[in-house]
VMD Tcl script that builds the backbone (N, CA, C; Angstrom):
set m [mol new atoms 345]
animate dup $m
set s [atomselect $m all]
$s set {name element resname resid chain x y z} {
  {N N MET 1 A 44.423 247.775 -150.235}
  {CA C MET 1 A 45.315 248.898 -150.125}
  {C C MET 1 A 44.642 250.153 -150.649}
  {N N ARG 2 A 44.825 251.243 -149.924}
  {CA C ARG 2 A 44.292 252.525 -150.364}
  {C C ARG 2 A 45.378 253.320 -151.068}
  {N N VAL 3 A 44.983 254.071 -152.053}
  {CA C VAL 3 A 45.934 254.866 -152.852}
  {C C VAL 3 A 45.600 256.342 -152.694}
  {N N VAL 4 A 46.656 257.097 -152.358}
  {CA C VAL 4 A 46.549 258.554 -152.246}
  {C C VAL 4 A 47.373 259.184 -153.316}
  {N N ALA 5 A 46.819 260.062 -154.096}
  {CA C ALA 5 A 47.566 260.828 -155.069}
  {C C ALA 5 A 47.932 262.163 -154.431}
  {N N ILE 6 A 49.225 262.464 -154.331}
  {CA C ILE 6 A 49.666 263.709 -153.780}
  {C C ILE 6 A 50.205 264.571 -154.895}
  {N N ILE 7 A 49.584 265.678 -155.144}
  {CA C ILE 7 A 49.940 266.574 -156.226}
  {C C ILE 7 A 50.772 267.730 -155.653}
  {N N PRO 8 A 52.055 267.797 -155.949}
  {CA C PRO 8 A 52.849 268.902 -155.479}
  {C C PRO 8 A 52.581 270.150 -156.301}
  {N N ALA 9 A 52.387 271.261 -155.673}
  {CA C ALA 9 A 52.117 272.497 -156.419}
  {C C ALA 9 A 52.844 273.676 -155.765}
  {N N ARG 10 A 53.596 274.427 -156.596}
  {CA C ARG 10 A 54.279 275.633 -156.069}
  {C C ARG 10 A 54.298 276.712 -157.133}
  {N N LEU 11 A 54.354 277.908 -156.663}
  {CA C LEU 11 A 54.329 279.067 -157.572}
  {C C LEU 11 A 55.692 279.494 -158.050}
  {N N ALA 12 A 56.767 278.918 -157.501}
  {CA C ALA 12 A 58.105 279.394 -157.757}
  {C C ALA 12 A 58.780 278.810 -158.988}
  {N N ALA 13 A 58.038 278.289 -159.917}
  {CA C ALA 13 A 58.628 277.726 -161.129}
  {C C ALA 13 A 59.397 278.797 -161.888}
  {N N THR 14 A 60.495 278.454 -162.463}
  {CA C THR 14 A 61.290 279.457 -163.227}
  {C C THR 14 A 60.812 279.567 -164.657}
  {N N ARG 15 A 60.367 278.495 -165.295}
  {CA C ARG 15 A 59.973 278.565 -166.678}
  {C C ARG 15 A 58.559 279.119 -166.866}
  {N N PHE 16 A 57.671 278.886 -165.895}
  {CA C PHE 16 A 56.301 279.365 -165.977}
  {C C PHE 16 A 55.821 279.758 -164.588}
  {N N PRO 17 A 56.300 280.905 -164.088}
  {CA C PRO 17 A 55.910 281.331 -162.716}
  {C C PRO 17 A 54.386 281.419 -162.583}
  {N N GLY 18 A 53.870 280.925 -161.476}
  {CA C GLY 18 A 52.440 280.959 -161.221}
  {C C GLY 18 A 51.653 279.918 -161.969}
  {N N LYS 19 A 52.301 278.959 -162.555}
  {CA C LYS 19 A 51.633 277.955 -163.401}
  {C C LYS 19 A 50.420 277.291 -162.767}
  {N N PRO 20 A 50.456 276.887 -161.461}
  {CA C PRO 20 A 49.281 276.224 -160.891}
  {C C PRO 20 A 48.033 277.087 -160.909}
  {N N LEU 21 A 48.195 278.378 -160.921}
  {CA C LEU 21 A 47.016 279.287 -160.888}
  {C C LEU 21 A 46.647 279.804 -162.277}
  {N N ALA 22 A 47.346 279.383 -163.309}
  {CA C ALA 22 A 47.050 279.818 -164.681}
  {C C ALA 22 A 45.602 279.418 -165.025}
  {N N PRO 23 A 44.815 280.372 -165.497}
  {CA C PRO 23 A 43.403 280.040 -165.827}
  {C C PRO 23 A 43.291 279.212 -167.106}
  {N N ILE 24 A 42.515 278.184 -166.992}
  {CA C ILE 24 A 42.200 277.331 -168.157}
  {C C ILE 24 A 40.699 277.094 -168.135}
  {N N LEU 25 A 40.011 277.602 -169.115}
  {CA C LEU 25 A 38.550 277.437 -169.238}
  {C C LEU 25 A 37.849 277.799 -167.939}
  {N N GLY 26 A 38.277 278.912 -167.323}
  {CA C GLY 26 A 37.590 279.438 -166.157}
  {C C GLY 26 A 38.024 278.868 -164.794}
  {N N LEU 27 A 38.992 277.943 -164.803}
  {CA C LEU 27 A 39.473 277.373 -163.520}
  {C C LEU 27 A 40.990 277.404 -163.505}
  {N N PRO 28 A 41.573 277.541 -162.313}
  {CA C PRO 28 A 43.011 277.441 -162.218}
  {C C PRO 28 A 43.522 276.043 -162.602}
  {N N MET 29 A 44.688 275.991 -163.162}
  {CA C MET 29 A 45.255 274.727 -163.615}
  {C C MET 29 A 45.265 273.657 -162.502}
  {N N ILE 30 A 45.603 274.050 -161.253}
  {CA C ILE 30 A 45.666 273.048 -160.181}
  {C C ILE 30 A 44.305 272.427 -159.934}
  {N N GLU 31 A 43.239 273.158 -160.127}
  {CA C GLU 31 A 41.907 272.580 -159.920}
  {C C GLU 31 A 41.569 271.599 -161.047}
  {N N HIS 32 A 41.953 271.889 -162.259}
  {CA C HIS 32 A 41.774 270.901 -163.351}
  {C C HIS 32 A 42.546 269.609 -163.019}
  {N N ILE 33 A 43.765 269.737 -162.588}
  {CA C ILE 33 A 44.581 268.565 -162.275}
  {C C ILE 33 A 43.991 267.788 -161.130}
  {N N ARG 34 A 43.554 268.476 -160.053}
  {CA C ARG 34 A 42.959 267.811 -158.900}
  {C C ARG 34 A 41.681 267.059 -159.304}
  {N N ARG 35 A 40.875 267.687 -160.106}
  {CA C ARG 35 A 39.610 267.016 -160.536}
  {C C ARG 35 A 39.879 265.832 -161.421}
  {N N ARG 36 A 40.848 265.924 -162.330}
  {CA C ARG 36 A 41.157 264.774 -163.201}
  {C C ARG 36 A 41.684 263.620 -162.388}
  {N N ALA 37 A 42.564 263.909 -161.428}
  {CA C ALA 37 A 43.078 262.833 -160.555}
  {C C ALA 37 A 41.973 262.186 -159.791}
  {N N ALA 38 A 41.003 262.935 -159.320}
  {CA C ALA 38 A 39.874 262.401 -158.555}
  {C C ALA 38 A 38.965 261.488 -159.374}
  {N N LEU 39 A 39.029 261.615 -160.719}
  {CA C LEU 39 A 38.235 260.773 -161.572}
  {C C LEU 39 A 38.838 259.374 -161.722}
  {N N ALA 40 A 40.076 259.221 -161.375}
  {CA C ALA 40 A 40.742 257.903 -161.519}
  {C C ALA 40 A 40.142 256.912 -160.510}
  {N N THR 41 A 39.647 255.825 -161.019}
  {CA C THR 41 A 39.021 254.829 -160.136}
  {C C THR 41 A 39.994 254.128 -159.218}
  {N N SER 42 A 41.277 254.163 -159.529}
  {CA C SER 42 A 42.285 253.526 -158.675}
  {C C SER 42 A 42.803 254.407 -157.535}
  {N N ILE 43 A 42.306 255.639 -157.471}
  {CA C ILE 43 A 42.780 256.573 -156.441}
  {C C ILE 43 A 41.673 256.814 -155.443}
  {N N ASP 44 A 42.000 256.640 -154.160}
  {CA C ASP 44 A 41.033 256.817 -153.071}
  {C C ASP 44 A 40.917 258.288 -152.622}
  {N N ARG 45 A 42.021 258.998 -152.590}
  {CA C ARG 45 A 42.012 260.380 -152.145}
  {C C ARG 45 A 43.038 261.141 -152.972}
  {N N VAL 46 A 42.719 262.415 -153.232}
  {CA C VAL 46 A 43.659 263.319 -153.903}
  {C C VAL 46 A 43.973 264.424 -152.931}
  {N N VAL 47 A 45.279 264.660 -152.748}
  {CA C VAL 47 A 45.759 265.693 -151.833}
  {C C VAL 47 A 46.702 266.614 -152.570}
  {N N VAL 48 A 46.532 267.896 -152.395}
  {CA C VAL 48 A 47.457 268.874 -152.963}
  {C C VAL 48 A 48.428 269.294 -151.886}
  {N N ALA 49 A 49.716 269.170 -152.174}
  {CA C ALA 49 A 50.779 269.586 -151.236}
  {C C ALA 49 A 51.368 270.898 -151.710}
  {N N THR 50 A 51.310 271.911 -150.882}
  {CA C THR 50 A 51.813 273.207 -151.259}
  {C C THR 50 A 52.216 274.017 -150.028}
  {N N CYS 51 A 53.072 274.992 -150.265}
  {CA C CYS 51 A 53.433 275.931 -149.195}
  {C C CYS 51 A 53.023 277.353 -149.622}
  {N N ASP 52 A 52.301 277.486 -150.731}
  {CA C ASP 52 A 51.878 278.784 -151.237}
  {C C ASP 52 A 50.420 279.068 -150.889}
  {N N GLN 53 A 50.218 280.153 -150.156}
  {CA C GLN 53 A 48.898 280.516 -149.652}
  {C C GLN 53 A 47.864 280.656 -150.785}
  {N N GLU 54 A 48.263 281.179 -151.919}
  {CA C GLU 54 A 47.332 281.360 -153.032}
  {C C GLU 54 A 46.773 280.032 -153.497}
  {N N ILE 55 A 47.609 278.996 -153.549}
  {CA C ILE 55 A 47.158 277.650 -153.960}
  {C C ILE 55 A 46.272 277.069 -152.881}
  {N N VAL 56 A 46.655 277.248 -151.604}
  {CA C VAL 56 A 45.818 276.796 -150.508}
  {C C VAL 56 A 44.405 277.353 -150.626}
  {N N GLU 57 A 44.279 278.622 -150.904}
  {CA C GLU 57 A 42.961 279.262 -151.023}
  {C C GLU 57 A 42.131 278.683 -152.152}
  {N N VAL 58 A 42.761 278.412 -153.292}
  {CA C VAL 58 A 42.064 277.857 -154.441}
  {C C VAL 58 A 41.560 276.425 -154.112}
  {N N VAL 59 A 42.411 275.620 -153.566}
  {CA C VAL 59 A 42.058 274.216 -153.270}
  {C C VAL 59 A 40.979 274.164 -152.166}
  {N N ARG 60 A 41.142 275.017 -151.141}
  {CA C ARG 60 A 40.134 275.053 -150.064}
  {C C ARG 60 A 38.770 275.469 -150.624}
  {N N ALA 61 A 38.746 276.503 -151.477}
  {CA C ALA 61 A 37.494 276.971 -152.061}
  {C C ALA 61 A 36.787 275.892 -152.854}
  {N N ALA 62 A 37.576 274.991 -153.425}
  {CA C ALA 62 A 36.983 273.887 -154.211}
  {C C ALA 62 A 36.687 272.663 -153.368}
  {N N GLY 63 A 36.992 272.717 -152.055}
  {CA C GLY 63 A 36.698 271.595 -151.181}
  {C C GLY 63 A 37.709 270.504 -151.207}
  {N N GLY 64 A 38.945 270.812 -151.696}
  {CA C GLY 64 A 39.985 269.787 -151.802}
  {C C GLY 64 A 40.749 269.584 -150.521}
  {N N LEU 65 A 41.467 268.472 -150.449}
  {CA C LEU 65 A 42.325 268.138 -149.316}
  {C C LEU 65 A 43.690 268.796 -149.512}
  {N N LEU 66 A 44.281 269.216 -148.436}
  {CA C LEU 66 A 45.579 269.935 -148.511}
  {C C LEU 66 A 46.589 269.393 -147.544}
  {N N LEU 67 A 47.843 269.460 -147.965}
  {CA C LEU 67 A 48.968 269.300 -147.055}
  {C C LEU 67 A 49.731 270.636 -147.163}
  {N N PRO 68 A 49.342 271.631 -146.401}
  {CA C PRO 68 A 49.989 272.927 -146.558}
  {C C PRO 68 A 51.286 272.978 -145.766}
  {N N GLY 69 A 52.293 272.327 -146.275}
  {CA C GLY 69 A 53.574 272.189 -145.565}
  {C C GLY 69 A 54.660 273.065 -146.102}
  {N N GLY 70 A 55.876 272.578 -145.926}
  {CA C GLY 70 A 57.053 273.316 -146.353}
  {C C GLY 70 A 57.362 273.152 -147.813}
  {N N GLY 71 A 58.617 273.217 -148.129}
  {CA C GLY 71 A 59.083 273.113 -149.523}
  {C C GLY 71 A 58.983 271.728 -150.098}
  {N N ASP 72 A 60.059 271.246 -150.647}
  {CA C ASP 72 A 60.039 269.987 -151.382}
  {C C ASP 72 A 59.871 268.792 -150.451}
  {N N VAL 73 A 59.293 267.733 -151.005}
  {CA C VAL 73 A 59.128 266.455 -150.308}
  {C C VAL 73 A 60.463 265.732 -150.299}
  {N N GLN 74 A 60.806 265.086 -149.180}
  {CA C GLN 74 A 62.050 264.304 -149.098}
  {C C GLN 74 A 62.035 263.249 -150.193}
  {N N PRO 75 A 62.958 263.323 -151.181}
  {CA C PRO 75 A 62.979 262.382 -152.302}
  {C C PRO 75 A 63.078 260.910 -151.890}
  {N N SER 76 A 63.719 260.618 -150.789}
  {CA C SER 76 A 63.870 259.203 -150.374}
  {C C SER 76 A 62.497 258.590 -150.047}
  {N N LEU 77 A 61.473 259.386 -149.770}
  {CA C LEU 77 A 60.161 258.863 -149.467}
  {C C LEU 77 A 59.463 258.283 -150.707}
  {N N TYR 78 A 59.962 258.656 -151.907}
  {CA C TYR 78 A 59.400 258.085 -153.117}
  {C C TYR 78 A 60.466 257.471 -153.995}
  {N N GLY 79 A 61.596 257.060 -153.377}
  {CA C GLY 79 A 62.634 256.310 -154.092}
  {C C GLY 79 A 63.507 257.138 -155.020}
  {N N ALA 80 A 63.682 258.401 -154.790}
  {CA C ALA 80 A 64.474 259.249 -155.671}
  {C C ALA 80 A 65.630 259.887 -154.883}
  {N N SER 81 A 66.487 260.535 -155.623}
  {CA C SER 81 A 67.625 261.314 -155.013}
  {C C SER 81 A 67.302 262.792 -155.110}
  {N N PRO 82 A 67.863 263.582 -154.185}
  {CA C PRO 82 A 67.593 265.017 -154.237}
  {C C PRO 82 A 68.127 265.651 -155.515}
  {N N HIS 83 A 67.398 266.589 -156.017}
  {CA C HIS 83 A 67.871 267.361 -157.211}
  {C C HIS 83 A 68.633 268.550 -156.669}
  {N N PRO 84 A 69.759 268.908 -157.306}
  {CA C PRO 84 A 70.584 270.016 -156.780}
  {C C PRO 84 A 69.897 271.381 -156.722}
  {N N THR 85 A 68.877 271.591 -157.501}
  {CA C THR 85 A 68.231 272.932 -157.502}
  {C C THR 85 A 67.020 273.003 -156.574}
  {N N PHE 86 A 66.618 271.913 -155.968}
  {CA C PHE 86 A 65.455 271.942 -155.096}
  {C C PHE 86 A 65.833 272.417 -153.701}
  {N N ASP 87 A 64.882 272.963 -153.022}
  {CA C ASP 87 A 65.046 273.384 -151.653}
  {C C ASP 87 A 65.299 272.162 -150.770}
  {N N PRO 88 A 66.002 272.341 -149.651}
  {CA C PRO 88 A 66.170 271.194 -148.755}
  {C C PRO 88 A 64.832 270.767 -148.191}
  {N N ALA 89 A 64.645 269.466 -148.083}
  {CA C ALA 89 A 63.393 268.906 -147.585}
  {C C ALA 89 A 63.453 268.752 -146.078}
  {N N GLU 90 A 62.296 268.778 -145.441}
  {CA C GLU 90 A 62.200 268.541 -144.027}
  {C C GLU 90 A 61.600 267.167 -143.828}
  {N N ALA 91 A 62.445 266.152 -143.696}
  {CA C ALA 91 A 62.005 264.748 -143.635}
  {C C ALA 91 A 61.011 264.522 -142.516}
  {N N GLY 92 A 61.232 265.076 -141.340}
  {CA C GLY 92 A 60.308 264.877 -140.222}
  {C C GLY 92 A 58.919 265.390 -140.550}
  {N N ARG 93 A 58.857 266.550 -141.154}
  {CA C ARG 93 A 57.556 267.127 -141.515}
  {C C ARG 93 A 56.861 266.281 -142.558}
  {N N ASP 94 A 57.617 265.802 -143.551}
  {CA C ASP 94 A 57.040 264.968 -144.611}
  {C C ASP 94 A 56.465 263.692 -144.025}
  {N N GLU 95 A 57.202 263.043 -143.170}
  {CA C GLU 95 A 56.731 261.789 -142.554}
  {C C GLU 95 A 55.474 262.041 -141.713}
  {N N TYR 96 A 55.472 263.127 -140.976}
  {CA C TYR 96 A 54.285 263.486 -140.154}
  {C C TYR 96 A 53.052 263.699 -141.022}
  {N N GLU 97 A 53.233 264.473 -142.127}
  {CA C GLU 97 A 52.077 264.724 -142.981}
  {C C GLU 97 A 51.603 263.500 -143.707}
  {N N ILE 98 A 52.523 262.634 -144.112}
  {CA C ILE 98 A 52.096 261.378 -144.760}
  {C C ILE 98 A 51.349 260.508 -143.771}
  {N N GLU 99 A 51.792 260.478 -142.559}
  {CA C GLU 99 A 51.046 259.724 -141.513}
  {C C GLU 99 A 49.654 260.278 -141.291}
  {N N LEU 100 A 49.497 261.609 -141.334}
  {CA C LEU 100 A 48.187 262.215 -141.201}
  {C C LEU 100 A 47.262 261.737 -142.321}
  {N N VAL 101 A 47.762 261.673 -143.555}
  {CA C VAL 101 A 46.949 261.183 -144.655}
  {C C VAL 101 A 46.583 259.726 -144.458}
  {N N ARG 102 A 47.544 258.910 -144.038}
  {CA C ARG 102 A 47.241 257.473 -143.791}
  {C C ARG 102 A 46.135 257.314 -142.738}
  {N N ARG 103 A 46.224 258.066 -141.653}
  {CA C ARG 103 A 45.223 257.945 -140.607}
  {C C ARG 103 A 43.874 258.465 -141.073}
  {N N ALA 104 A 43.866 259.532 -141.852}
  {CA C ALA 104 A 42.591 260.020 -142.415}
  {C C ALA 104 A 41.932 258.972 -143.260}
  {N N LEU 105 A 42.743 258.285 -144.093}
  {CA C LEU 105 A 42.208 257.209 -144.936}
  {C C LEU 105 A 41.679 256.066 -144.105}
  {N N ASP 106 A 42.428 255.671 -143.059}
  {CA C ASP 106 A 42.002 254.558 -142.187}
  {C C ASP 106 A 40.652 254.819 -141.573}
  {N N HIS 107 A 40.339 256.090 -141.332}
  {CA C HIS 107 A 39.082 256.439 -140.680}
  {C C HIS 107 A 38.050 257.081 -141.650}
  {N N SER 108 A 38.355 257.030 -142.918}
  {CA C SER 108 A 37.525 257.677 -143.931}
  {C C SER 108 A 37.173 259.123 -143.595}
  {N N ALA 109 A 38.184 259.801 -143.018}
  {CA C ALA 109 A 37.964 261.185 -142.570}
  {C C ALA 109 A 38.781 262.128 -143.440}
  {N N ALA 110 A 38.171 263.258 -143.774}
  {CA C ALA 110 A 38.885 264.305 -144.497}
  {C C ALA 110 A 39.332 265.339 -143.475}
  {N N THR 111 A 40.283 264.921 -142.660}
  {CA C THR 111 A 40.731 265.757 -141.526}
  {C C THR 111 A 41.507 266.983 -141.927}
  {N N MET 112 A 41.961 267.088 -143.166}
  {CA C MET 112 A 42.769 268.232 -143.576}
  {C C MET 112 A 42.061 269.097 -144.606}
  {N N SER 113 A 40.774 269.027 -144.628}
  {CA C SER 113 A 40.034 269.854 -145.593}
  {C C SER 113 A 39.219 270.914 -144.836}
  {N N THR 114 A 38.664 271.800 -145.587}
  {CA C THR 114 A 37.771 272.798 -144.963}
  {C C THR 114 A 36.413 272.668 -145.625}
  {N N PRO 115 A 35.353 272.919 -144.904}
  {CA C PRO 115 A 34.022 272.787 -145.508}
  {C C PRO 115 A 33.728 273.851 -146.564}
}
mol reanalyze $m
mol bondsrecalc $m
mol representation Tube
mol addrep $m
């Protein structure tokens, strides 16, 4: 079985707006998180899911994989219930993007990255 770590990242946090881009030792926080996840030997691929162009640019510049989709992921896809303050999820889009990741893994292809 292959394991994909999907890191959700958005800039619209209320307690710490812009948190994923906060600089830590010269790198944005999201890049530190992505790199740490990639070090885990039990994870085959690390994907950042975001709808914020600034995060897309940071992850692309670092050579990371992206799911540049809509808002929140459908909670039923990971066994949870919707939170009342989250944006409505687009289940069809989530299922499509998850299938893209599965197929990329099946073919050892980084089809959603940029060189």
